[in-house]
C-alpha positions as CSV (number, residue, x, y, z in Angstrom):
1,M,0.0,0.0,0.0
2,P,1.3,3.5,-0.7
3,A,2.5,5.4,2.2
4,S,0.3,8.1,3.7
5,P,1.3,11.7,2.7
6,I,3.4,13.4,5.3
7,V,1.6,16.4,6.8
8,S,4.1,19.1,7.2
9,H,4.5,22.8,6.5
10,Q,6.0,21.9,3.2
11,N,3.1,19.7,2.1
12,P,0.5,21.3,-0.3
13,L,-2.3,19.4,1.4
14,F,-1.5,21.0,4.7
15,H,-1.7,24.5,3.2
16,E,-5.0,23.7,1.5
17,K,-6.6,22.5,4.8
18,L,-5.2,25.6,6.6
19,A,-6.7,27.9,3.9
20,L,-10.1,26.2,4.2
21,K,-10.1,26.5,8.0
22,A,-9.2,30.2,7.7
23,S,-12.0,30.8,5.3
24,F,-14.5,29.0,7.6
25,F,-13.5,31.1,10.6
26,L,-13.5,34.3,8.6
27,L,-17.1,33.6,7.4
28,F,-18.2,32.5,10.9
29,G,-16.8,35.7,12.4
30,I,-18.6,37.9,9.7
31,T,-21.9,36.0,10.4
32,I,-21.6,36.7,14.1
33,A,-20.8,40.3,13.5
34,M,-23.7,40.7,11.2
35,A,-26.1,39.0,13.7
36,Q,-24.8,41.2,16.5
37,E,-25.3,44.3,14.3
38,T,-28.8,43.2,13.4
39,T,-29.7,42.4,17.0
40,L,-28.4,45.8,18.2
41,R,-30.4,47.8,15.7
42,S,-33.4,49.1,17.6
43,P,-35.4,51.9,15.9
44,D,-36.5,54.5,18.5
45,F,-38.8,56.2,16.0
46,R,-37.6,59.7,16.9
47,S,-38.0,60.3,13.2
48,A,-39.9,58.6,10.5
49,P,-38.2,55.2,9.8
50,N,-39.5,55.1,6.1
51,W,-40.7,51.6,6.4
52,E,-42.5,50.0,3.5
53,A,-46.2,50.8,3.5
54,K,-49.2,49.3,1.7
55,A,-52.9,50.5,2.0
56,N,-52.2,51.6,5.6
57,R,-53.6,55.1,5.2
58,N,-56.8,55.1,3.1
59,L,-57.6,58.7,4.0
60,S,-59.5,59.2,0.7
61,I,-62.6,57.5,2.2
62,A,-65.2,60.2,2.8
63,E,-66.8,60.8,6.2
64,K,-70.4,59.7,6.6
65,T,-73.2,61.1,8.8
66,T,-74.1,58.9,11.7
67,I,-77.6,59.5,13.2
68,Q,-78.6,58.2,16.6
69,D,-82.3,58.9,17.2
70,F,-83.8,56.5,19.8
71,G,-85.3,56.6,23.2
72,Y,-88.9,57.1,24.4
73,S,-91.4,57.7,21.6
74,H,-95.2,58.5,21.6
75,T,-95.6,55.9,18.8
76,N,-97.2,52.5,18.7
77,N,-95.2,50.3,16.4
78,A,-94.5,47.4,18.7
79,G,-98.1,46.4,19.6
80,G,-98.7,48.0,23.0
81,Q,-102.2,48.7,24.2
82,S,-101.7,52.4,23.9
83,S,-99.2,54.8,22.4
84,G,-95.8,54.9,24.0
85,E,-92.7,52.7,23.4
86,I,-88.9,52.9,23.3
87,G,-86.8,52.7,20.2
88,G,-86.1,54.5,17.0
89,R,-83.0,54.7,14.7
90,I,-80.0,52.9,16.2
91,S,-76.8,53.1,14.1
92,R,-73.7,51.1,14.2
93,S,-70.7,53.2,15.3
94,I,-67.7,52.8,17.5
95,T,-69.0,55.8,19.4
96,P,-71.3,54.3,22.1
97,A,-75.0,55.2,22.3
98,T,-77.4,53.8,24.9
99,Y,-80.9,54.3,26.3
100,A,-81.4,52.3,29.5
101,I,-82.6,52.1,33.1
102,P,-80.2,51.8,36.0
103,I,-80.6,48.5,37.9
104,I,-79.2,46.9,41.0
105,P,-76.0,45.3,39.8
106,R,-76.4,41.7,38.6
107,T,-73.8,39.1,37.6
108,L,-73.5,35.8,35.8
109,N,-74.4,34.1,39.1
110,D,-77.9,35.6,39.0
111,N,-81.1,34.5,37.2
112,L,-82.0,37.0,34.5
113,V,-85.4,37.2,32.7
114,A,-86.8,39.7,30.2
115,S,-89.7,39.6,27.7
116,G,-91.8,41.9,25.5
117,K,-92.6,42.8,22.0
118,F,-90.6,44.4,19.2
119,A,-91.0,45.5,15.6
120,V,-88.3,46.4,13.1
121,T,-89.5,49.0,10.6
122,K,-86.3,49.6,8.6
123,A,-83.0,47.8,8.3
124,E,-80.1,49.1,6.2
125,G,-77.3,46.8,5.2
126,A,-74.6,46.3,7.8
127,S,-76.8,47.6,10.7
128,G,-77.4,46.3,14.2
129,A,-78.8,47.0,17.6
130,L,-78.9,45.2,21.0
131,I,-81.3,45.2,23.9
132,G,-80.5,43.6,27.2
133,W,-78.3,43.8,30.3
134,F,-75.0,45.7,30.1
135,N,-72.4,47.7,32.0
136,S,-72.7,51.5,31.7
137,K,-68.9,52.0,31.9
138,Q,-67.3,48.8,30.6
139,S,-69.6,47.5,27.8
140,L,-67.5,49.0,25.0
141,G,-66.4,47.6,21.7
142,W,-67.2,44.6,19.5
143,R,-68.0,42.1,20.8
144,T,-69.6,43.7,23.8
145,P,-68.1,42.7,27.2
146,H,-70.3,42.7,30.3
147,S,-73.4,42.0,28.3
148,M,-76.4,39.6,28.0
149,A,-78.6,40.7,25.1
150,I,-80.6,40.1,22.0
151,R,-78.9,41.4,18.8
152,L,-80.8,42.4,15.7
153,D,-78.6,42.4,12.6
154,G,-79.8,44.4,9.7
155,N,-79.1,43.2,6.2
156,G,-80.8,45.6,3.7
157,G,-84.6,45.4,4.2
158,K,-84.3,42.3,6.4
159,Y,-82.6,41.2,9.6
160,W,-81.4,38.2,11.6
161,V,-82.0,37.6,15.3
162,F,-79.2,36.6,17.6
163,F,-78.8,36.3,21.4
164,E,-75.4,36.6,23.0
165,Y,-73.2,37.3,26.0
166,G,-69.8,38.8,26.8
167,T,-67.8,38.4,29.9
168,R,-65.4,40.9,31.6
169,N,-62.5,39.7,29.5
170,W,-64.2,39.5,26.1
171,K,-65.1,35.8,26.3
172,T,-68.2,35.5,24.2
173,G,-70.8,33.1,22.9
174,S,-74.1,33.4,21.0
175,G,-77.1,31.6,19.6
176,H,-79.4,32.4,16.7
177,T,-82.9,31.8,15.3
178,F,-82.0,30.1,12.0
179,E,-80.9,26.6,11.0
180,G,-77.2,26.0,10.3
181,K,-74.2,27.8,11.6
182,R,-74.1,30.8,9.3
183,Y,-76.8,33.2,8.1
184,Q,-75.0,33.5,4.8
185,T,-75.7,29.8,4.0
186,T,-78.9,29.0,6.0
187,K,-82.1,27.8,4.4
188,T,-84.1,29.8,7.0
189,P,-85.4,33.1,5.5
190,P,-84.5,36.3,7.3
191,E,-87.1,38.4,9.1
192,P,-88.5,41.2,6.8
193,A,-88.1,44.7,8.2
194,D,-91.7,45.5,7.5
195,G,-93.0,46.3,11.0
196,T,-94.2,42.8,11.9
197,I,-94.7,42.5,15.6
198,H,-92.8,39.7,17.4
199,T,-93.0,38.4,21.0
200,W,-89.9,37.4,22.8
201,Q,-88.4,36.2,26.0
202,L,-84.7,35.9,27.1
203,I,-83.8,33.8,30.2
204,Y,-80.4,33.3,31.7
205,D,-80.1,30.4,34.1
206,P,-76.7,30.3,35.9
207,D,-77.4,26.7,37.2
208,S,-78.2,25.1,33.9
209,N,-75.6,23.4,31.6
210,Q,-74.0,21.6,34.6
211,G,-73.5,24.8,36.4
212,H,-71.8,26.6,33.5
213,G,-74.9,28.7,32.7
214,E,-77.3,28.7,29.7
215,M,-79.3,31.3,27.7
216,V,-82.8,30.4,26.5
217,F,-84.4,32.6,23.9
218,T,-88.0,32.3,22.8
219,M,-89.4,34.2,19.7
220,D,-93.0,33.8,18.7
221,G,-93.3,30.6,20.7
222,K,-90.2,28.9,19.3
223,I,-87.4,28.1,21.8
224,Y,-83.7,28.4,21.1
225,R,-80.8,27.6,23.5
226,T,-77.1,28.3,23.8
227,P,-74.9,27.2,26.7
228,L,-72.1,29.3,28.1
229,K,-68.7,27.8,27.3
230,P,-66.8,26.3,30.2
231,G,-64.9,28.9,32.2
232,H,-66.9,31.8,30.8
233,K,-69.3,32.1,33.8
234,L,-66.2,32.1,36.1
235,D,-64.7,34.9,34.1
236,G,-67.7,36.9,35.2
237,A,-69.6,40.0,34.1
238,T,-71.4,42.8,36.0
239,F,-74.6,44.5,34.6
240,D,-75.8,47.8,36.0
241,R,-78.1,48.8,33.1
242,F,-80.9,47.3,31.0
243,G,-81.9,48.8,27.7
244,L,-80.8,49.6,24.2
245,I,-77.2,49.8,23.1
246,N,-75.7,50.3,19.7
247,Q,-73.5,47.7,18.0
248,Q,-70.1,49.3,18.3
249,T,-68.6,48.8,14.9
250,A,-68.8,50.7,11.7
251,G,-72.0,50.4,9.7
252,K,-75.4,51.9,9.1
253,G,-78.8,52.2,10.9
254,L,-81.7,50.1,11.9
255,E,-85.1,51.3,13.2
256,V,-86.7,49.1,15.9
257,Y,-89.3,49.6,18.6
258,F,-90.0,47.7,21.9
259,D,-93.0,47.7,24.2
260,N,-94.5,45.8,27.1
261,L,-91.1,45.0,28.6
262,N,-90.9,42.9,31.7
263,V,-87.4,43.0,33.1
264,D,-86.7,40.7,36.1
265,G,-90.4,40.9,37.2
266,I,-90.9,44.7,36.7
267,L,-93.3,45.7,33.9
268,H,-92.5,48.7,31.7
269,D,-95.5,49.6,29.4
270,F,-94.3,53.0,28.5
271,D,-97.7,54.7,28.7
272,V,-95.7,57.7,29.9
273,D,-92.1,58.7,29.4
274,P,-90.1,56.5,31.8
275,G,-87.3,58.9,32.0
276,W,-84.6,56.4,31.3
277,E,-81.0,57.4,31.0
278,G,-79.8,58.4,27.6
279,N,-76.2,58.6,26.4
280,G,-75.4,59.7,22.8
281,N,-78.9,58.5,21.7
282,R,-80.1,61.7,20.1
283,V,-77.1,62.9,18.1
284,K,-76.0,63.5,14.5
285,F,-72.3,63.7,13.7
286,Q,-69.7,63.1,11.0
287,D,-68.3,59.7,11.6
288,K,-64.7,59.1,10.3
289,E,-64.6,55.4,11.3
290,I,-65.8,53.7,8.2
291,R,-65.2,50.0,7.2
292,P,-62.8,49.3,5.7
293,Y,-60.7,52.1,7.2
294,H,-57.0,52.1,8.0
295,N,-54.9,54.9,9.3
296,F,-51.7,53.6,10.8
297,G,-47.9,53.9,10.4
298,Y,-45.4,56.4,11.8
299,S,-46.8,58.9,14.3
300,S,-45.3,61.7,16.3
301,T,-47.3,60.6,19.4
302,C,-46.2,59.0,22.7
303,Y,-48.9,56.5,23.7
304,A,-46.4,53.6,24.0
305,S,-43.6,55.4,25.8
306,D,-42.6,58.7,27.3
307,E,-40.7,59.8,24.1
308,I,-42.3,61.3,21.0
309,G,-42.4,59.0,18.0
310,E,-43.9,55.5,17.5
311,I,-45.8,53.3,15.0
312,G,-49.4,52.4,15.2
313,G,-52.9,53.9,14.7
314,L,-56.3,52.7,13.6
315,I,-56.1,49.2,12.1
């Protein structure tokens, strides 16, 4: 067998291996240096970073006029024995609007019962309104925390009926009055927004569903149920109002009226003005929050730190 080559400083193979090792360590060192340089780069946003942007500021979308016009009314759309009811035009907007009666605070550990009549006389596309128990300070946003309510979803001359809840930490659940999982594919026809009068009842039983709680909604004699998901009752919610609340997302308006309300055993027939508490329920304003609307990127504000300059906005 031929003898193995002698590895020495005079051997070409030695120099080739040495060159390869040197190249490896040089590349390794450059890689580490680049990684360290990348890691150490930390934009402080004291000036605009000129990051790549795409459709993040669609400011060309025009403002729209949002009208909230609901509360007590000397009308008789919802089938009461005499004139007097609550309701009117309720518009979707991220600006809250409510008309409600203060109540002794209730929680998800309490039995809740409400019933009455309602009639929807107009429903624009992408509209919605809720009636039920909510929190005057914390029921903000979509979907509504601290709430137990019926939701009417307008869809251009027609509407769908949902019943839903939200806990303190935005854990939510809902039921509906149509077959299937989605109203976009259901065979059940929607309700026409033609002023038809419906009777309804909403019950929350904290002890049902193996102690997790359950909502039971009855509309025109037909019963629908939805259980609270495990852990949602424990997450909790506190209600200090009962009444009307707008759906707090961008959209349009729905006109609905309610009468003969019985809330936790107390009858409200609205023969006279009940003097309920109104918040933003009789206003008209230019609404800039329109779907789809984005206005985010670099900003010379300081919400996220004490120094001027950050990224963010309305997404």
